[in-house]
All heavy atoms as an XYZ file, in Angstrom:
964
protein
N      21.877     19.371      7.304
C      21.634     19.539      5.900
C      21.260     20.977      5.587
O      20.680     21.689      6.388
N      21.615     21.367      4.402
C      21.269     22.708      3.944
C      20.083     22.635      2.998
O      19.737     21.571      2.496
C      22.462     23.348      3.210
O      22.738     22.576      2.035
C      23.697     23.398      4.086
N      19.496     23.768      2.760
C      18.371     23.797      1.832
C      18.832     23.699      0.386
O      18.020     23.462     -0.487
C      17.536     25.073      2.019
O      18.382     26.203      1.853
C      16.895     25.104      3.382
N      20.129     23.862      0.162
C      20.658     23.730     -1.201
C      20.367     22.340     -1.758
O      20.104     22.178     -2.944
C      22.159     24.012     -1.217
C      22.743     24.047     -2.610
C      24.163     24.568     -2.625
O      24.642     25.067     -1.593
O      24.795     24.442     -3.680
N      20.361     21.336     -0.874
C      20.068     19.967     -1.297
C      18.610     19.825     -1.743
O      18.276     18.887     -2.457
C      20.358     19.000     -0.155
C      21.812     18.975      0.257
C      22.028     18.302      1.606
O      21.035     17.925      2.264
O      23.186     18.169      1.988
N      17.752     20.732     -1.307
C      16.346     20.701     -1.710
C      16.080     21.611     -2.905
O      15.202     21.321     -3.718
C      15.460     21.131     -0.537
C      15.501     20.177      0.626
C      14.635     20.672      1.748
C      14.733     19.703      2.923
N      13.918     20.125      4.049
N      16.827     22.701     -2.984
C      16.570     23.694     -4.025
C      17.078     23.220     -5.382
O      16.383     23.365     -6.394
C      17.192     25.050     -3.638
C      16.504     25.575     -2.379
C      17.073     26.046     -4.770
C      17.135     26.816     -1.802
N      18.271     22.670     -5.428
C      18.835     22.220     -6.715
C      17.935     21.212     -7.425
O      17.647     21.374     -8.616
C      20.222     21.638     -6.509
C      21.272     22.692     -6.371
C      22.626     22.060     -6.323
N      23.642     23.087     -6.387
C      24.919     22.845     -6.438
N      25.349     21.598     -6.446
N      25.779     23.824     -6.501
N      17.464     20.153     -6.765
C      16.557     19.231     -7.457
C      15.246     19.894     -7.872
O      14.681     19.557     -8.910
C      16.297     18.131     -6.429
C      17.384     18.231     -5.441
C      17.829     19.654     -5.445
N      14.771     20.846     -7.087
C      13.533     21.545     -7.413
C      13.701     22.348     -8.697
O      12.837     22.353     -9.565
C      13.209     22.462     -6.244
C      11.862     22.851     -5.910
C      10.713     22.010     -6.195
N      10.602     20.757     -5.514
C       9.737     19.816     -5.842
N       8.921     19.992     -6.844
N       9.669     18.694     -5.206
N      14.842     23.031     -8.836
C      15.121     23.772    -10.065
C      15.234     22.790    -11.231
O      14.730     23.052    -12.322
C      16.410     24.613     -9.917
C      16.191     25.735     -8.896
C      16.834     25.200    -11.256
C      17.442     26.497     -8.537
N      15.867     21.656    -10.995
C      15.999     20.639    -12.041
C      14.655     20.090    -12.481
O      14.400     19.911    -13.679
N      13.764     19.844    -11.542
C      12.434     19.327    -11.881
C      11.625     20.367    -12.642
O      10.890     20.029    -13.577
C      11.705     18.890    -10.616
C      12.299     17.657     -9.993
C      11.769     17.392     -8.594
O      11.128     18.238     -7.992
N      12.057     16.204     -8.079
N      11.751     21.630    -12.255
C      11.057     22.687    -12.991
C      11.636     22.793    -14.402
O      10.894     23.031    -15.362
C      11.182     24.020    -12.255
N      12.933     22.592    -14.530
C      13.559     22.604    -15.851
C      13.065     21.465    -16.729
O      12.849     21.636    -17.934
N      12.866     20.300    -16.143
C      12.330     19.153    -16.889
C      10.915     19.446    -17.350
O      10.543     19.163    -18.503
C      12.390     17.870    -16.028
C      11.582     16.758    -16.651
C      13.826     17.440    -15.813
N      10.112     20.039    -16.474
C       8.748     20.408    -16.842
C       8.762     21.409    -17.985
O       7.998     21.292    -18.943
C       8.002     21.008    -15.637
O       8.032     20.078    -14.569
C       6.576     21.359    -15.973
N       9.651     22.384    -17.900
C       9.784     23.386    -18.961
C      10.211     22.731    -20.267
O       9.670     23.040    -21.332
C      10.788     24.457    -18.537
C      10.997     25.524    -19.562
C      10.052     26.520    -19.728
C      12.122     25.534    -20.359
C      10.231     27.512    -20.677
C      12.310     26.521    -21.305
C      11.366     27.507    -21.455
N      11.144     21.802    -20.207
C      11.635     21.125    -21.407
C      10.539     20.290    -22.061
O      10.434     20.238    -23.284
C      12.843     20.235    -21.053
O      13.858     21.052    -20.453
C      13.412     19.563    -22.274
N       9.720     19.629    -21.251
C       8.630     18.820    -21.798
C       7.622     19.685    -22.547
O       6.962     19.213    -23.467
C       7.924     18.049    -20.682
C       8.729     16.890    -20.155
C       7.976     16.161    -19.071
C       8.784     15.000    -18.539
N       8.094     14.300    -17.440
N       7.511     20.947    -22.148
C       6.555     21.841    -22.788
C       7.229     22.762    -23.813
O       6.636     23.744    -24.254
C       5.854     22.677    -21.716
C       5.095     21.842    -20.718
S       4.256     22.852    -19.521
C       2.973     23.546    -20.532
N       8.442     22.434    -24.187
C       9.233     23.290    -25.076
C       8.504     23.621    -26.375
O       8.568     24.743    -26.856
C      10.566     22.624    -25.391
C      11.477     23.493    -26.217
C      12.769     22.842    -26.536
N      13.220     22.023    -25.418
C      14.238     21.214    -25.469
N      14.919     21.099    -26.567
N      14.599     20.494    -24.427
N       7.804     22.640    -26.963
C       7.110     22.891    -28.221
C       6.073     24.003    -28.083
O       5.913     24.825    -28.990
C       6.438     21.613    -28.727
C       7.449     20.578    -29.142
O       8.585     20.895    -29.468
N       7.035     19.322    -29.116
N       5.388     24.019    -26.953
C       4.395     25.077    -26.733
C       5.061     26.432    -26.509
O       4.596     27.457    -27.008
C       3.520     24.736    -25.535
C       2.573     23.557    -25.713
C       1.889     23.233    -24.401
C       1.550     23.866    -26.780
N       6.148     26.454    -25.754
C       6.810     27.716    -25.456
C       7.555     28.273    -26.658
O       7.674     29.480    -26.805
C       7.774     27.552    -24.271
C       7.080     27.403    -22.958
C       7.249     26.257    -22.194
C       6.263     28.393    -22.459
C       6.619     26.113    -20.980
C       5.618     28.265    -21.242
C       5.796     27.120    -20.498
N       8.069     27.408    -27.518
C       8.827     27.872    -28.675
C       7.951     28.194    -29.875
O       8.373     28.901    -30.768
C       9.869     26.828    -29.092
C      11.003     26.754    -28.108
O      11.208     27.665    -27.310
N      11.745     25.669    -28.138
N       6.757     27.653    -29.903
C       5.874     27.879    -31.046
C       5.473     29.334    -31.179
O       5.332     30.058    -30.197
N       5.290     29.766    -32.402
C       4.912     31.153    -32.657
C       3.401     31.356    -32.655
O       2.926     32.469    -32.799
C       5.497     31.600    -34.008
C       7.010     31.561    -34.045
C       7.647     32.438    -32.992
O       7.194     33.544    -32.733
N       8.698     31.945    -32.358
N       2.638     30.271    -32.497
C       1.180     30.376    -32.525
C       0.637     31.077    -31.288
O      -0.411     31.711    -31.337
C       0.520     28.988    -32.628
C       1.010     28.119    -33.758
C       2.253     27.332    -33.397
O       2.374     26.875    -32.250
O       3.109     27.196    -34.273
N       1.322     30.936    -30.172
C       0.830     31.482    -28.900
C       1.428     32.861    -28.631
O       2.600     33.108    -28.907
C       1.182     30.543    -27.750
C       0.679     29.106    -27.864
C       1.161     28.295    -26.688
C      -0.825     29.075    -27.956
N       0.626     33.724    -28.047
C       1.116     35.059    -27.695
C       2.042     34.956    -26.478
O       2.029     33.968    -25.736
C      -0.063     35.982    -27.382
O      -0.704     35.548    -26.202
N       2.803     35.998    -26.272
C       3.721     36.030    -25.124
C       2.928     35.988    -23.825
O       3.329     35.329    -22.864
C       4.626     37.275    -25.188
C       5.611     37.132    -26.349
C       5.373     37.479    -23.881
C       6.504     38.323    -26.565
N       1.791     36.656    -23.790
C       0.963     36.668    -22.577
C       0.500     35.257    -22.223
O       0.521     34.864    -21.054
C      -0.259     37.579    -22.751
C       0.075     39.041    -22.870
C       0.477     39.443    -24.285
O       0.125     38.719    -25.247
O       1.161     40.468    -24.434
N       0.086     34.486    -23.238
C      -0.365     33.125    -22.991
C       0.795     32.235    -22.549
O       0.647     31.396    -21.658
C      -1.043     32.542    -24.239
C      -1.668     31.165    -24.070
C      -2.670     31.153    -22.919
C      -2.325     30.729    -25.369
N       1.960     32.433    -23.149
C       3.138     31.657    -22.728
C       3.486     31.946    -21.277
O       3.842     31.040    -20.522
C       4.333     31.986    -23.620
C       4.205     31.436    -25.001
C       5.432     31.758    -25.787
N       5.045     32.012    -27.169
C       5.857     32.412    -28.084
N       7.124     32.640    -27.809
N       5.441     32.612    -29.312
N       3.396     33.223    -20.877
C       3.691     33.581    -19.484
C       2.660     32.971    -18.536
O       3.013     32.535    -17.439
C       3.743     35.100    -19.319
C       4.960     35.792    -19.921
C       4.808     37.301    -19.825
C       6.239     35.331    -19.251
N       1.401     32.930    -18.942
C       0.375     32.295    -18.106
C       0.647     30.805    -17.954
O       0.489     30.238    -16.862
C      -1.008     32.524    -18.706
C      -1.499     33.947    -18.487
C      -2.879     34.149    -19.016
N      -3.814     33.340    -18.238
C      -5.067     33.158    -18.587
N      -5.549     33.704    -19.679
N      -5.864     32.422    -17.846
N       1.057     30.165    -19.037
C       1.373     28.742    -18.974
C       2.597     28.509    -18.089
O       2.652     27.539    -17.335
C       1.611     28.198    -20.387
C       0.341     28.135    -21.198
S       0.593     27.691    -22.904
C       1.501     26.192    -22.771
N       3.585     29.390    -18.166
C       4.769     29.333    -17.315
C       4.357     29.388    -15.848
O       4.820     28.609    -15.023
C       5.701     30.484    -17.697
C       6.669     30.959    -16.672
C       6.530     32.027    -15.851
C       7.942     30.383    -16.354
N       7.630     32.160    -15.045
C       8.511     31.171    -15.337
C       8.647     29.292    -16.831
C       9.748     30.891    -14.790
C       9.888     29.023    -16.279
C      10.422     29.816    -15.278
N       3.442     30.316    -15.526
C       2.988     30.467    -14.145
C       2.136     29.284    -13.679
O       2.135     28.948    -12.505
C       2.196     31.763    -13.991
C       3.069     32.983    -14.031
C       2.282     34.252    -13.735
N       3.025     35.393    -14.194
C       2.681     36.141    -15.231
N       1.575     35.887    -15.898
N       3.428     37.157    -15.596
N       1.402     28.678    -14.600
C       0.487     27.581    -14.226
C       1.173     26.219    -14.147
O       0.798     25.395    -13.311
C      -0.657     27.490    -15.233
S      -1.809     28.837    -15.119
N       2.149     25.960    -15.010
C       2.704     24.621    -15.107
C       4.130     24.481    -14.573
O       4.475     23.456    -14.003
C       2.678     24.131    -16.562
C       1.293     24.017    -17.114
C       0.861     24.855    -18.115
C       0.413     23.078    -16.611
C      -0.418     24.758    -18.624
C      -0.870     22.969    -17.113
C      -1.286     23.811    -18.121
N       4.961     25.495    -14.749
C       6.369     25.370    -14.362
C       6.606     25.896    -12.950
O       7.264     25.229    -12.140
C       7.280     26.097    -15.379
C       8.740     26.007    -14.960
C       7.089     25.525    -16.776
N       6.064     27.055    -12.636
C       6.335     27.659    -11.329
C       5.850     26.833    -10.144
O       6.551     26.768     -9.131
C       5.780     29.076    -11.269
C       6.525     30.104    -12.106
C       5.944     31.490    -11.894
C       8.009     30.101    -11.809
N       4.677     26.172    -10.208
C       4.291     25.353     -9.052
C       5.294     24.239     -8.738
O       5.496     23.902     -7.576
C       2.937     24.775     -9.465
C       2.380     25.762    -10.411
C       3.571     26.289    -11.168
N       5.935     23.705     -9.762
C       6.947     22.673     -9.543
C       8.136     23.276     -8.803
O       8.674     22.683     -7.866
C       7.405     22.052    -10.886
C       8.550     21.082    -10.676
C       6.235     21.375    -11.571
N       8.533     24.482     -9.194
C       9.653     25.157     -8.545
C       9.299     25.594     -7.133
O      10.097     25.463     -6.213
C      10.086     26.368     -9.374
C      11.229     27.194     -8.818
C      12.513     26.372     -8.776
C      11.422     28.451     -9.635
N       8.080     26.095     -6.941
C       7.686     26.663     -5.652
C       7.399     25.626     -4.568
O       7.293     25.992     -3.398
C       6.438     27.523     -5.803
C       6.651     28.838     -6.507
C       5.588     29.479     -7.125
C       7.883     29.456     -6.545
C       5.752     30.683     -7.761
C       8.063     30.655     -7.181
C       6.986     31.271     -7.789
O       7.150     32.464     -8.408
N       7.256     24.382     -4.916
C       6.872     23.373     -3.933
C       7.863     23.359     -2.768
O       9.048     23.089     -2.932
C       6.797     21.985     -4.566
C       6.356     20.920     -3.606
C       5.021     20.788     -3.262
C       7.274     20.064     -3.015
C       4.607     19.815     -2.373
C       6.875     19.088     -2.123
C       5.538     18.973     -1.810
O       5.135     18.018     -0.915
N       7.406     23.681     -1.594
C       8.232     23.665     -0.392
C       9.123     24.874     -0.214
O       9.950     24.909      0.699
N       8.963     25.900     -1.053
C       9.880     27.044     -0.992
C       9.711     27.869      0.285
O      10.599     28.643      0.625
C       9.711     27.929     -2.217
S       8.179     28.873     -2.254
N       8.633     27.687      0.990
C       8.400     28.454      2.207
C       9.452     28.164      3.279
O       9.723     28.997      4.133
C       7.011     28.160      2.783
C       5.875     28.632      1.916
C       5.482     27.625      0.842
O       6.078     26.527      0.774
O       4.584     27.951      0.046
N      10.047     27.002      3.231
C      11.017     26.613      4.260
C      12.464     26.757      3.801
O      13.373     26.399      4.540
C      10.775     25.151      4.684
O      10.938     24.298      3.554
C       9.386     24.981      5.270
N      12.682     27.269      2.605
C      14.042     27.412      2.094
C      14.768     28.554      2.787
O      14.186     29.579      3.122
C      14.044     27.704      0.607
C      13.548     26.592     -0.257
C      13.262     25.314      0.111
C      13.253     26.676     -1.649
N      12.822     24.590     -0.964
C      12.814     25.395     -2.058
C      13.325     27.688     -2.592
C      12.444     25.131     -3.360
C      12.965     27.417     -3.888
C      12.535     26.152     -4.265
N      16.063     28.377      2.979
C      16.941     29.440      3.438
C      17.848     29.776      2.269
O      18.671     28.967      1.855
C      17.787     28.979      4.639
O      16.901     28.525      5.667
C      18.644     30.095      5.151
N      17.683     30.969      1.728
C      18.415     31.358      0.524
C      19.698     32.093      0.878
O      19.734     32.889      1.803
C      17.546     32.255     -0.352
C      16.277     31.629     -0.897
C      15.461     32.675     -1.645
C      16.599     30.472     -1.813
N      20.727     31.824      0.099
C      21.948     32.611      0.174
C      22.186     33.207     -1.212
O      21.407     32.979     -2.141
C      23.139     31.769      0.658
C      23.394     30.565     -0.212
O      23.108     30.561     -1.403
N      23.941     29.513      0.381
N      23.248     33.968     -1.365
C      23.485     34.690     -2.613
C      23.642     33.745     -3.805
O      23.109     34.006     -4.887
C      24.714     35.578     -2.485
N      24.342     32.638     -3.626
C      24.556     31.726     -4.756
C      23.260     31.037     -5.171
O      23.008     30.844     -6.373
C      25.619     30.685     -4.415
O      25.164     29.810     -3.408
N      22.400     30.689     -4.223
C      21.122     30.075     -4.561
C      20.193     31.081     -5.236
O      19.448     30.724     -6.152
C      20.463     29.487     -3.313
C      21.173     28.278     -2.708
C      20.521     27.876     -1.406
C      21.176     27.123     -3.684
N      20.237     32.333     -4.784
C      19.428     33.365     -5.422
C      19.850     33.546     -6.872
O      19.012     33.684     -7.758
C      19.545     34.688     -4.665
C      18.814     34.692     -3.345
C      18.927     36.008     -2.605
O      19.528     36.966     -3.146
O      18.402     36.085     -1.486
N      21.157     33.535     -7.122
C      21.652     33.653     -8.497
C      21.217     32.467     -9.340
O      20.864     32.617    -10.514
C      23.181     33.754     -8.512
C      23.708     35.090     -8.099
C      25.209     35.123     -8.201
C      25.769     36.451     -7.765
N      27.232     36.485     -7.871
N      21.226     31.289     -8.766
C      20.823     30.079     -9.487
C      19.336     30.138     -9.868
O      18.954     29.803    -10.985
C      21.099     28.855     -8.618
C      20.997     27.542     -9.338
C      21.369     26.420     -8.407
N      22.768     26.391     -8.071
C      23.696     25.741     -8.779
N      23.348     25.085     -9.844
N      24.947     25.742     -8.401
N      18.506     30.599     -8.939
C      17.073     30.723     -9.201
C      16.828     31.787    -10.267
O      16.041     31.605    -11.193
C      16.310     31.032     -7.900
C      16.358     29.823     -6.969
C      14.875     31.444     -8.185
C      15.882     30.106     -5.569
N      17.522     32.910    -10.141
C      17.374     33.986    -11.116
C      17.851     33.547    -12.504
O      17.225     33.872    -13.514
C      18.165     35.208    -10.649
C      17.699     36.498    -11.249
C      18.374     37.682    -10.582
O      17.855     38.141     -9.553
O      19.418     38.121    -11.099
N      18.926     32.782    -12.551
C      19.441     32.287    -13.836
C      18.435     31.344    -14.490
O      18.247     31.381    -15.712
C      20.774     31.573    -13.628
N      17.769     30.504    -13.696
C      16.750     29.620    -14.249
C      15.607     30.430    -14.845
O      15.130     30.139    -15.940
C      16.214     28.664    -13.179
C      15.031     27.870    -13.641
C      15.188     26.854    -14.561
C      13.765     28.158    -13.171
C      14.096     26.131    -15.011
C      12.667     27.445    -13.615
C      12.834     26.428    -14.525
N      15.181     31.468    -14.138
C      14.090     32.299    -14.652
C      14.484     32.979    -15.960
O      13.717     32.986    -16.924
C      13.700     33.347    -13.612
C      12.553     34.219    -14.066
C      12.135     35.245    -13.032
O      12.862     35.458    -12.051
O      11.061     35.831    -13.224
N      15.692     33.513    -16.015
C      16.145     34.195    -17.225
C      16.257     33.214    -18.397
O      15.858     33.511    -19.515
C      17.500     34.873    -17.009
C      17.496     35.971    -15.987
S      16.278     37.238    -16.334
C      15.399     37.261    -14.799
N      16.781     32.030    -18.127
C      16.924     31.013    -19.174
C      15.550     30.600    -19.705
O      15.350     30.463    -20.915
C      17.660     29.788    -18.630
C      17.641     28.626    -19.587
C      18.462     28.621    -20.703
C      16.783     27.552    -19.389
C      18.444     27.559    -21.596
C      16.750     26.493    -20.274
C      17.584     26.502    -21.376
O      17.536     25.454    -22.258
N      14.605     30.425    -18.809
C      13.278     29.975    -19.224
C      12.556     31.036    -20.045
O      11.812     30.702    -20.965
C      12.449     29.603    -18.006
N      12.791     32.287    -19.740
C      12.080     33.340    -20.468
C      12.592     33.510    -21.897
O      11.809     33.747    -22.797
C      12.160     34.675    -19.737
C      11.260     34.742    -18.555
N       9.952     34.297    -18.579
C      11.458     35.192    -17.308
C       9.404     34.478    -17.405
N      10.302     35.014    -16.608
N      13.872     33.409    -22.086
C      14.394     33.683    -23.427
C      15.254     32.562    -23.981
O      15.826     32.710    -25.050
C      15.193     34.976    -23.422
S      14.159     36.414    -23.243
N      15.375     31.477    -23.254
C      16.165     30.332    -23.702
C      17.563     30.765    -24.143
O      18.029     30.430    -25.209
C      15.437     29.579    -24.803
C      14.168     28.915    -24.289
C      13.219     28.553    -25.359
N      12.734     29.623    -26.201
C      11.815     30.524    -25.850
N      11.306     30.493    -24.654
N      11.411     31.440    -26.687
N      18.198     31.563    -23.305
C      19.538     32.064    -23.586
C      20.542     31.185    -22.877
O      20.376     30.850    -21.711
C      19.687     33.526    -23.110
C      18.792     34.413    -23.953
C      21.117     33.992    -23.170
C      18.765     35.842    -23.507
N      21.594     30.825    -23.568
C      22.661     30.037    -22.970
C      23.338     30.866    -21.883
O      23.468     32.087    -22.002
C      23.680     29.651    -24.043
O      24.825     29.116    -23.444
N      23.778     30.195    -20.849
C      24.429     30.906    -19.748
C      25.782     31.477    -20.162
O      26.335     32.324    -19.477
C      24.590     29.966    -18.547
C      23.276     29.459    -17.948
C      23.568     28.491    -16.816
C      22.426     30.595    -17.460
N      26.338     31.021    -21.295
C      27.630     31.529    -21.753
C      27.486     32.780    -22.608
O      28.469     33.455    -22.863
C      28.383     30.453    -22.558
O      27.583     30.076    -23.678
C      28.679     29.249    -21.690
N      26.265     33.100    -23.043
C      26.060     34.313    -23.820
C      26.126     35.525    -22.903
O      25.746     35.467    -21.745
C      24.713     34.282    -24.540
C      24.650     33.261    -25.649
C      23.269     33.240    -26.299
O      22.310     33.765    -25.753
N      23.194     32.618    -27.455
N      26.606     36.625    -23.445
C      26.771     37.846    -22.661
C      25.530     38.729    -22.790
O      25.512     39.720    -23.481
C      28.010     38.622    -23.127
C      29.291     37.834    -23.067
C      29.682     37.566    -21.639
C      31.027     36.863    -21.605
N      31.369     36.359    -20.334
N      24.450     38.329    -22.120
C      23.210     39.096    -22.119
C      22.847     39.353    -20.664
O      22.789     38.428    -19.859
C      22.073     38.316    -22.832
C      20.786     39.107    -22.806
C      22.467     37.979    -24.250
N      22.599     40.606    -20.338
C      22.278     40.941    -18.948
C      20.846     40.535    -18.618
O      20.000     40.404    -19.498
C      22.436     42.451    -18.697
O      21.473     43.142    -19.482
C      23.840     42.921    -19.035
N      20.597     40.349    -17.341
C      19.248     40.003    -16.884
C      18.256     41.111    -17.222
O      17.102     40.842    -17.556
C      19.238     39.742    -15.383
C      19.928     38.452    -15.024
O      20.241     37.645    -15.884
N      20.160     38.259    -13.749
N      18.700     42.340    -17.147
C      17.830     43.474    -17.456
C      17.395     43.415    -18.919
O      16.223     43.644    -19.236
C      18.553     44.803    -17.143
C      18.821     44.897    -15.632
C      17.744     45.992    -17.625
C      19.750     46.005    -15.235
N      18.318     43.070    -19.799
C      17.990     42.955    -21.222
C      16.994     41.820    -21.466
O      16.058     41.951    -22.253
C      19.263     42.728    -22.038
C      19.054     42.779    -23.520
C      20.355     42.629    -24.285
O      21.419     42.989    -23.750
O      20.296     42.129    -25.417
N      17.176     40.706    -20.778
C      16.251     39.580    -20.916
C      14.854     39.988    -20.465
O      13.861     39.716    -21.147
C      16.753     38.361    -20.104
C      15.696     37.274    -20.056
C      18.039     37.820    -20.690
N      14.759     40.652    -19.320
C      13.455     41.076    -18.805
C      12.801     42.110    -19.711
O      11.576     42.108    -19.883
C      13.603     41.622    -17.382
C      13.987     40.579    -16.333
C      14.293     41.251    -15.012
C      12.901     39.554    -16.166
N      13.600     42.974    -20.314
C      13.049     43.955    -21.245
C      12.485     43.267    -22.485
O      11.472     43.705    -23.034
C      14.097     44.987    -21.639
C      14.386     45.965    -20.527
O      13.565     46.156    -19.632
N      15.549     46.577    -20.561
N      13.128     42.201    -22.946
C      12.628     41.463    -24.108
C      11.250     40.874    -23.837
O      10.385     40.881    -24.689
C      13.573     40.316    -24.478
C      14.863     40.752    -25.096
C      15.686     39.530    -25.451
N      17.026     39.902    -25.859
C      17.978     39.029    -26.153
N      17.720     37.730    -26.074
N      19.159     39.429    -26.513
N      11.069     40.356    -22.623
C       9.798     39.729    -22.267
C       8.796     40.775    -21.788
O       7.594     40.552    -21.841
C      10.031     38.654    -21.174
C       8.745     37.986    -20.768
C      11.033     37.630    -21.657
N       9.291     41.904    -21.301
C       8.408     42.955    -20.812
C       7.900     42.685    -19.408
O       6.722     42.851    -19.127
N       8.769     42.247    -18.518
C       8.340     41.959    -17.147
C       9.468     42.208    -16.174
O      10.549     42.603    -16.561
C       7.813     40.529    -17.016
C       8.794     39.447    -17.338
C       8.168     38.091    -17.311
C       7.646     37.638    -16.030
N       8.306     37.291    -14.896
N       9.212     41.977    -14.901
C      10.180     42.171    -13.830
C      10.556     40.807    -13.244
O       9.912     39.808    -13.543
C       9.545     43.029    -12.732
C       8.996     44.325    -13.224
C       9.776     45.493    -12.721
O      10.391     45.424    -11.679
N       9.768     46.583    -13.461
N      11.572     40.796    -12.381
C      11.952     39.559    -11.708
C      10.764     39.105    -10.868
O      10.238     39.857    -10.058
C      13.200     39.760    -10.820
C      13.502     38.514    -10.033
C      14.392     40.149    -11.664
N      10.338     37.888    -11.084
C       9.118     37.418    -10.452
C       9.375     36.277     -9.475
O       8.838     36.261     -8.377
C       8.168     36.953    -11.569
C       6.957     36.235    -11.113
C       6.129     35.730    -12.283
O       6.604     35.732    -13.424
O       4.992     35.328    -12.024
N      10.194     35.327     -9.855
C      10.335     34.085     -9.095
C      10.971     34.330     -7.736
O      10.431     33.918     -6.709
C      11.134     33.052     -9.910
C      11.404     31.819     -9.093
C      10.397     32.704    -11.186
N      12.101     34.976     -7.715
C      12.813     35.196     -6.452
C      11.977     36.048     -5.499
O      11.903     35.759     -4.301
C      14.160     35.851     -6.723
C      15.150     35.872     -5.587
C      15.431     34.463     -5.085
C      16.433     36.530     -6.011
N      11.324     37.065     -6.029
C      10.467     37.917     -5.205
C       9.311     37.104     -4.610
O       8.983     37.244     -3.432
C       9.934     39.079     -6.039
C       8.998     39.968     -5.311
N       9.407     40.827     -4.313
C       7.657     40.131     -5.405
C       8.368     41.471     -3.830
N       7.292     41.067     -4.483
N       8.719     36.256     -5.411
C       7.597     35.433     -4.945
C       8.041     34.433     -3.870
O       7.322     34.202     -2.898
C       6.973     34.694     -6.122
O       5.905     33.923     -5.692
N       9.220     33.841     -4.046
C       9.734     32.895     -3.046
C       9.947     33.600     -1.712
O       9.560     33.094     -0.656
C      11.030     32.226     -3.541
C      10.708     31.247     -4.669
C      11.757     31.512     -2.404
C      11.923     30.662     -5.347
N      10.537     34.788     -1.746
C      10.769     35.538     -0.511
C       9.446     35.937      0.140
O       9.309     35.903      1.361
C      11.625     36.771     -0.802
C      13.060     36.421     -1.126
C      13.885     37.648     -1.407
C      15.326     37.289     -1.667
N      16.162     38.469     -1.900
N       8.474     36.314     -0.687
C       7.164     36.677     -0.170
C       6.489     35.490      0.513
O       5.898     35.621      1.594
C       6.308     37.165     -1.340
C       5.305     38.213     -1.005
C       4.678     38.739     -2.279
O       3.776     38.050     -2.805
O       5.094     39.805     -2.733
N       6.554     34.329     -0.111
C       5.951     33.126      0.457
C       6.639     32.729      1.770
O       5.986     32.275      2.709
C       6.034     31.970     -0.540
C       5.119     32.137     -1.717
C       5.453     31.117     -2.798
N       4.610     31.283     -3.943
C       3.732     30.381     -4.349
N       3.613     29.233     -3.725
N       2.990     30.609     -5.407
N       7.951     32.889      1.819
C       8.696     32.562      3.028
C       8.280     33.467      4.175
O       8.080     33.007      5.304
C      10.208     32.681      2.777
O      10.566     31.829      1.687
C      11.015     32.288      3.991
N       8.139     34.763      3.907
C       7.718     35.701      4.949
C       6.292     35.419      5.427
O       5.996     35.507      6.622
C       7.825     37.136      4.441
C       9.232     37.695      4.340
C       9.215     39.075      3.701
C       9.889     37.759      5.705
N       5.423     35.071      4.499
C       4.043     34.738      4.867
C       4.012     33.502      5.765
O       3.289     33.471      6.768
C       3.219     34.517      3.610
S       1.487     34.215      3.920
N       4.801     32.503      5.414
C       4.884     31.282      6.221
C       5.440     31.603      7.611
O       4.925     31.117      8.622
C       5.765     30.257      5.510
C       5.951     28.969      6.262
C       4.921     28.038      6.361
C       7.152     28.678      6.884
C       5.086     26.860      7.055
C       7.330     27.499      7.575
C       6.294     26.594      7.656
O       6.470     25.425      8.350
N       6.467     32.445      7.662
C       7.064     32.826      8.935
C       6.051     33.564      9.812
O       5.965     33.308     11.016
C       8.302     33.683      8.712
C       9.025     34.162      9.956
C       9.549     32.989     10.765
C      10.145     35.111      9.588
N       5.275     34.467      9.209
C       4.236     35.170      9.979
C       3.239     34.188     10.574
O       2.843     34.308     11.732
C       3.510     36.174      9.082
C       4.176     37.510      8.970
C       3.233     38.502      8.333
N       2.801     38.060      7.013
C       3.297     38.513      5.861
N       4.229     39.421      5.879
N       2.854     38.052      4.723
N       2.824     33.202      9.790
C       1.870     32.211     10.285
C       2.465     31.384     11.426
O       1.783     31.094     12.406
C       1.426     31.275      9.167
C       0.549     31.976      8.160
O      -0.066     32.980      8.454
N       0.488     31.432      6.951
N       3.717     31.029     11.303
C       4.372     30.249     12.356
C       4.492     31.069     13.630
O       4.223     30.582     14.727
C       5.764     29.752     11.886
C       6.574     29.191     13.034
C       5.606     28.718     10.788
N       4.890     32.325     13.502
C       5.043     33.169     14.685
C       3.708     33.478     15.363
O       3.656     33.631     16.575
C       5.755     34.478     14.298
C       7.229     34.326     13.901
C       7.784     35.659     13.440
C       8.041     33.752     15.034
N       2.637     33.560     14.569
C       1.315     33.785     15.151
C       0.750     32.504     15.756
O      -0.200     32.535     16.526
C       0.339     34.271     14.076
C       0.414     35.730     13.817
C      -0.794     36.195     13.042
N      -1.247     35.269     12.032
C      -1.409     35.539     10.745
N      -1.125     36.720     10.304
N      -1.841     34.626      9.910
N       1.300     31.385     15.373
C       0.821     30.119     15.891
C      -0.353     29.551     15.103
O      -1.076     28.705     15.590
N      -0.520     30.037     13.863
C      -1.605     29.540     13.016
C      -1.319     28.109     12.580
O      -0.188     27.697     12.405
C      -1.758     30.391     11.747
C      -2.304     31.772     12.051
O      -2.716     32.003     13.202
O      -2.314     32.590     11.136
N      -2.376     27.383     12.409
C      -2.237     26.048     11.825
C      -2.250     26.190     10.330
O      -3.015     26.961      9.760
C      -3.387     25.145     12.242
C      -3.282     24.774     13.678
C      -4.287     23.727     14.001
N      -4.080     23.302     15.366
C      -4.893     22.517     15.982
N      -5.957     22.047     15.387
N      -4.661     22.148     17.220
N      -1.426     25.417      9.692
C      -1.320     25.509      8.237
C      -1.969     24.348      7.569
O      -2.167     23.318      8.040
C       0.156     25.624      7.834
C       0.702     26.904      8.422
C       0.313     25.601      6.343
C       2.159     27.113      8.192
């Protein structure tokens, strides 16, 4: 089995969590900073669950990045907007893919050192 079978449902579950909170994310009452904090607190843990053991390839990285871009600006995948433009609108950098790779390396270091997790 490949990790793609684990990653796709994880992205789907994070998308469901995001959709359930759509009213909060779309509302104009909350600042962008608060929306980003809520994104990090409620949606990302669903996506990150088990990511330490994932083996990523180029297509999975694109899928994860596309989910992050969609969640930040709710842009359809058929619209011609670059990822850089989306990140500039929100005022941030690519976060999810970098964090997944960081967590994977940390897990690998612990395994190689023989630490108990």
